[in-house]
C-alpha positions as CSV (number, residue, x, y, z in Angstrom):
1,M,87.4,-17.7,-21.4
2,L,84.9,-15.8,-23.6
3,S,86.1,-13.1,-25.7
4,F,85.1,-9.5,-24.9
5,E,83.0,-9.3,-28.2
6,A,81.2,-12.2,-27.3
7,T,80.4,-11.1,-23.8
8,L,79.2,-7.9,-25.2
9,S,76.9,-9.8,-27.5
10,R,75.1,-11.4,-24.9
11,L,74.1,-8.6,-22.8
12,P,70.7,-7.6,-24.7
13,F,69.3,-10.5,-23.5
14,R,69.8,-10.1,-19.8
15,P,67.7,-7.0,-19.6
16,M,64.8,-8.6,-21.0
17,R,64.8,-11.3,-18.4
18,I,64.8,-8.9,-15.8
19,R,62.0,-6.8,-17.2
20,T,59.9,-10.3,-17.6
21,R,60.7,-11.1,-14.2
22,L,59.6,-7.2,-13.1
23,L,56.2,-7.9,-15.1
24,I,55.4,-11.0,-13.3
25,L,56.4,-9.8,-9.8
26,I,53.9,-6.8,-10.7
27,L,51.0,-8.9,-12.0
28,V,51.7,-11.4,-9.3
29,I,51.0,-8.2,-6.2
30,L,48.4,-6.3,-8.6
31,V,46.0,-9.6,-9.7
32,P,45.1,-10.5,-5.8
33,A,44.9,-6.7,-5.3
34,F,42.4,-6.0,-7.9
35,V,40.4,-9.5,-7.4
36,A,40.1,-8.7,-3.5
37,A,39.0,-5.1,-4.5
38,V,36.3,-6.5,-6.6
39,L,35.3,-8.6,-3.8
40,A,35.2,-6.0,-1.6
41,V,33.2,-3.9,-3.9
42,W,30.9,-6.8,-4.3
43,Y,30.4,-7.6,-0.6
44,V,29.4,-3.7,0.1
45,Y,26.9,-4.0,-2.7
46,Q,25.3,-6.8,-1.4
47,E,25.6,-5.5,2.1
48,E,23.7,-2.0,1.0
49,R,21.0,-4.0,-1.4
50,V,20.0,-6.0,1.7
51,A,20.3,-2.7,3.8
52,Q,17.4,-1.2,0.9
53,E,15.5,-3.9,0.8
54,T,14.9,-4.2,4.6
55,S,14.5,-0.8,4.8
56,V,11.7,-0.7,1.9
57,K,10.0,-3.6,3.8
58,E,10.0,-2.0,7.3
59,A,8.5,1.3,5.3
60,V,5.9,-0.7,3.4
61,R,4.7,-2.6,6.6
62,A,4.8,1.0,8.6
63,F,2.7,2.3,5.9
64,A,0.2,-0.6,6.0
65,L,-0.2,-0.6,9.4
66,V,-1.2,3.5,9.0
67,V,-3.6,2.4,6.2
68,D,-5.2,-0.3,8.7
69,N,-5.7,2.2,11.2
70,E,-7.6,4.8,9.2
71,L,-9.6,1.8,8.1
72,E,-10.2,0.8,12.0
73,T,-10.9,4.1,12.7
74,K,-13.6,4.4,10.3
75,E,-15.1,0.8,11.3
76,G,-15.4,2.1,14.8
77,I,-17.2,5.2,13.7
78,L,-19.9,2.7,11.7
79,H,-20.1,0.5,14.7
80,A,-21.0,3.7,17.2
81,L,-23.8,4.8,14.7
82,A,-25.2,1.1,14.1
83,N,-26.0,1.4,18.0
84,S,-28.1,4.3,17.7
85,P,-31.5,4.5,19.4
86,A,-33.1,5.6,16.3
87,L,-32.3,2.5,14.2
88,A,-33.7,0.3,16.8
89,H,-36.8,2.3,16.4
90,A,-36.8,2.6,12.6
91,D,-36.5,6.4,12.8
92,F,-35.0,7.2,9.6
93,H,-35.5,10.9,9.9
94,T,-33.8,11.0,13.1
95,F,-30.8,9.0,12.4
96,Y,-30.4,11.0,8.6
97,R,-30.4,14.0,10.5
98,H,-27.6,12.8,13.1
99,V,-25.3,11.2,10.5
100,R,-25.6,13.9,7.8
101,S,-24.0,16.3,10.6
102,L,-20.9,13.7,11.2
103,A,-20.2,12.9,7.3
104,P,-19.2,15.9,5.4
105,P,-20.7,14.5,1.7
106,D,-17.7,16.1,-0.1
107,E,-15.6,13.3,2.1
108,T,-17.7,10.3,2.7
109,A,-21.3,9.2,2.6
110,L,-23.2,7.0,5.0
111,L,-25.7,4.4,3.8
112,L,-28.2,2.6,5.5
113,I,-29.5,-0.6,3.6
114,G,-32.3,-3.1,3.9
115,L,-31.5,-6.6,4.8
116,D,-33.3,-6.8,0.7
117,G,-30.6,-4.5,-0.6
118,R,-32.7,-1.5,-1.1
119,K,-31.1,1.7,0.6
120,Q,-33.1,3.5,3.1
121,V,-30.6,6.5,3.5
122,N,-28.0,8.0,2.0
123,T,-26.4,11.0,2.9
124,R,-25.6,12.3,-0.5
125,A,-29.2,12.5,-1.1
126,P,-32.3,14.5,0.4
127,L,-34.0,11.8,2.6
128,G,-36.8,10.1,0.5
129,A,-35.3,10.9,-2.7
130,P,-35.3,8.0,-5.6
131,L,-31.7,5.8,-4.8
132,P,-30.4,3.6,-6.9
133,F,-31.1,-0.3,-6.1
134,R,-28.0,-2.0,-7.2
135,R,-24.7,-1.0,-5.5
136,A,-21.9,0.7,-7.7
137,S,-19.3,-1.5,-5.3
138,N,-18.5,-5.1,-5.0
139,I,-19.6,-5.5,-1.4
140,D,-22.7,-7.4,-2.5
141,G,-20.5,-9.9,-4.3
142,L,-18.1,-9.8,-1.2
143,M,-21.0,-10.7,1.2
144,K,-21.9,-13.7,-0.7
145,R,-18.3,-15.1,-0.8
146,D,-17.1,-14.1,2.4
147,G,-20.6,-13.7,4.7
148,A,-22.4,-10.4,5.4
149,D,-22.1,-10.8,9.3
150,R,-19.2,-9.1,9.3
151,T,-16.8,-5.9,8.1
152,I,-16.3,-5.7,4.5
153,V,-14.2,-3.5,2.7
154,S,-14.9,-3.0,-1.2
155,D,-12.5,-2.7,-3.9
156,L,-12.1,0.9,-5.6
157,F,-15.8,1.9,-7.8
158,V,-16.9,5.0,-9.1
159,S,-19.6,6.6,-7.1
160,S,-23.0,6.7,-9.0
161,L,-24.0,9.9,-7.4
162,L,-20.4,12.1,-7.4
163,H,-18.6,10.1,-10.4
164,R,-15.5,9.9,-8.5
165,H,-13.7,7.0,-7.3
166,D,-14.6,5.7,-3.7
167,F,-14.6,2.7,-1.6
168,A,-16.8,1.2,0.9
169,I,-16.7,-0.1,4.3
170,Q,-20.0,-1.7,5.7
171,V,-20.8,-3.4,9.1
172,P,-23.9,-5.2,9.9
173,V,-26.7,-3.2,12.1
174,R,-28.2,-5.5,14.9
175,V,-31.1,-5.2,16.7
176,D,-32.0,-7.2,19.5
177,G,-29.1,-9.7,18.7
178,T,-30.6,-10.0,14.8
179,T,-29.1,-8.3,11.7
180,R,-31.2,-5.9,10.7
181,Y,-29.3,-3.4,8.4
182,Y,-26.2,-2.9,7.0
183,L,-24.4,0.6,7.9
184,S,-22.2,1.3,4.9
185,M,-19.5,4.3,4.5
186,G,-18.5,5.5,1.2
187,V,-15.1,7.4,1.2
188,N,-13.5,9.2,-1.5
189,A,-10.3,7.2,-2.3
190,A,-8.1,10.7,-2.3
191,I,-8.4,10.5,1.8
192,L,-5.6,7.5,1.2
193,Q,-3.6,9.6,-1.0
194,N,-3.5,12.5,1.4
195,V,-2.4,9.4,4.1
196,L,0.0,8.0,1.1
197,R,1.5,11.8,0.7
198,E,1.8,12.4,4.4
199,Q,4.5,9.2,4.4
200,R,7.1,11.6,2.9
201,F,8.6,8.7,1.1
202,P,11.9,9.3,-0.8
203,A,11.5,11.1,-4.3
204,E,12.6,8.1,-6.4
205,W,10.2,5.9,-4.2
206,Q,6.9,4.8,-6.2
207,A,4.2,3.9,-3.5
208,T,1.1,2.6,-4.3
209,I,-1.9,1.2,-2.4
210,L,-3.9,-1.8,-4.7
211,D,-7.2,-3.3,-4.1
212,R,-8.0,-7.0,-4.7
213,S,-8.2,-6.3,-8.5
């Protein structure tokens, strides 16, 4: 039988073992809970990231359609003007007066170009005024690469008359089924900036319209 002194000498070790067991018990409970919390936060983050990426893709797709519609509207105007009876009779004076009233020179310019590349009409200049033979846009290069008998949209360029950034849309003008001219519309690039502003993207987004180059 142990003496009273021997029993007292063993008591300090017993509380130490209890604290250790309590610590292990706490760790067994907290560690899985912590891991579960980390996994839950990671899962929520991934879900939010996927949702944001989907939202951005949908916004970009919708905005691309808006830009396409803007270009298609101007293409439709060009096709309508290309069917002008004045062009069928090479009446440039009548055609100039007509398109000059439709194309505000501060926003757009309409150019009638012969198959040889010579400009017959430019609504940003008086009829009959000398016009630069070489075009500032890269439409000539695109015609050689992709063909001339189609609608062509140029990259951004600096207008030779107003010295500002424009882009051009060109359609062929057919008379009796044969391409006789090319009708081109030079458009102030700031118009697309207005289209971009109207989309009201979140302030932290950076949206940009890019050309081929």
